[in-house]
C-alpha positions in Angstrom: 94.9 -72.7 149.1 92.5 -75.2 149.5 88.1 -74.3 149.2 87.0 -76.2 152.3 83.0 -74.6 151.3 81.1 -77.1 149.3 77.4 -76.6 147.6 76.0 -79.8 149.4 72.1 -81.0 148.2 69.0 -81.3 151.1 66.6 -83.1 151.7 63.4 -81.0 151.6 60.3 -83.5 150.7 57.7 -81.2 149.1 54.7 -81.6 146.1 56.4 -80.7 142.7 55.5 -79.6 139.1 57.0 -79.8 136.0 56.6 -78.0 132.8 58.5 -79.0 130.1 59.4 -74.8 128.1 58.6 -76.6 124.2 56.3 -78.6 125.2 54.0 -76.8 128.5 52.9 -80.4 129.5 53.0 -80.8 133.0 54.8 -83.7 135.3 54.1 -83.9 138.3 56.9 -85.6 141.3 58.0 -85.4 144.2 61.3 -83.7 145.8 63.7 -85.6 147.0 66.5 -83.3 147.4 67.4 -79.8 146.7 70.6 -77.0 146.7 71.2 -74.4 145.1 72.6 -75.1 141.5 69.6 -78.8 141.6 67.2 -80.6 142.1 66.0 -84.2 141.8 62.5 -85.0 141.6 61.2 -89.0 142.4 58.2 -89.1 138.7 56.7 -92.2 138.3 58.8 -94.1 135.5 56.1 -93.8 132.2 57.1 -90.2 132.4 59.0 -89.3 129.0 62.8 -89.3 129.6 63.1 -85.3 130.0 67.4 -85.4 130.2 68.7 -82.6 128.0 64.6 -80.7 128.2 64.8 -77.3 129.6 61.9 -77.6 132.6 59.9 -75.3 134.9 60.3 -76.5 138.2 58.0 -75.4 140.6 57.9 -76.4 144.2 56.2 -75.2 147.1 57.2 -71.5 147.6 60.4 -72.3 144.6 60.5 -71.6 141.5 63.4 -73.4 139.7 64.3 -72.7 135.6 66.5 -76.0 135.2 67.6 -78.8 133.0 67.3 -81.9 133.1 70.4 -84.5 133.4 70.1 -87.4 134.5 67.5 -90.1 135.6 67.9 -93.7 137.3 65.4 -96.5 137.9 64.1 -96.5 141.6 62.1 -99.6 143.0 58.3 -100.2 141.9 56.7 -97.3 139.1 59.4 -94.6 140.0 62.3 -92.8 138.6 64.8 -89.8 140.1 65.2 -87.0 137.9 67.8 -84.6 138.9 67.7 -81.0 137.5 70.6 -78.8 137.2 69.4 -74.4 137.8 69.8 -72.2 134.7 69.7 -68.2 134.3 65.8 -67.4 133.6 65.5 -66.4 130.0 62.9 -63.4 129.0 60.8 -65.8 127.7 60.9 -68.2 130.7 60.2 -65.1 132.6 57.5 -64.5 130.0 55.6 -67.6 130.8 55.5 -66.9 133.9 54.5 -63.8 134.0 51.3 -64.8 131.9 50.7 -68.6 133.6 51.6 -67.7 137.5 48.7 -65.7 139.2 46.2 -65.7 137.0 42.4 -64.1 137.4 41.6 -64.5 140.3 37.1 -63.9 141.1 
């Protein structure tokens, strides 16, 4: 039987923050497209190579734990980084609980 369903990425323009799970460095970008399985974000080309690194991606109302799987150069001073979604691990969830919604006075 031939599977007729596919999961395609759709355009989703939003500001984003990418947090390196190991170093906790933050990188800012613009989401290009998204699917349930991944996301592509345009960033400044001076950002270090993220391929193979575990990242936490925040874009408007969405949080994704992902692995950077590919970088593609764009025109000018930008590059695109493609991320593959991963299941949240207990340590990533603990980080999120500790750092999101901090002290509000």
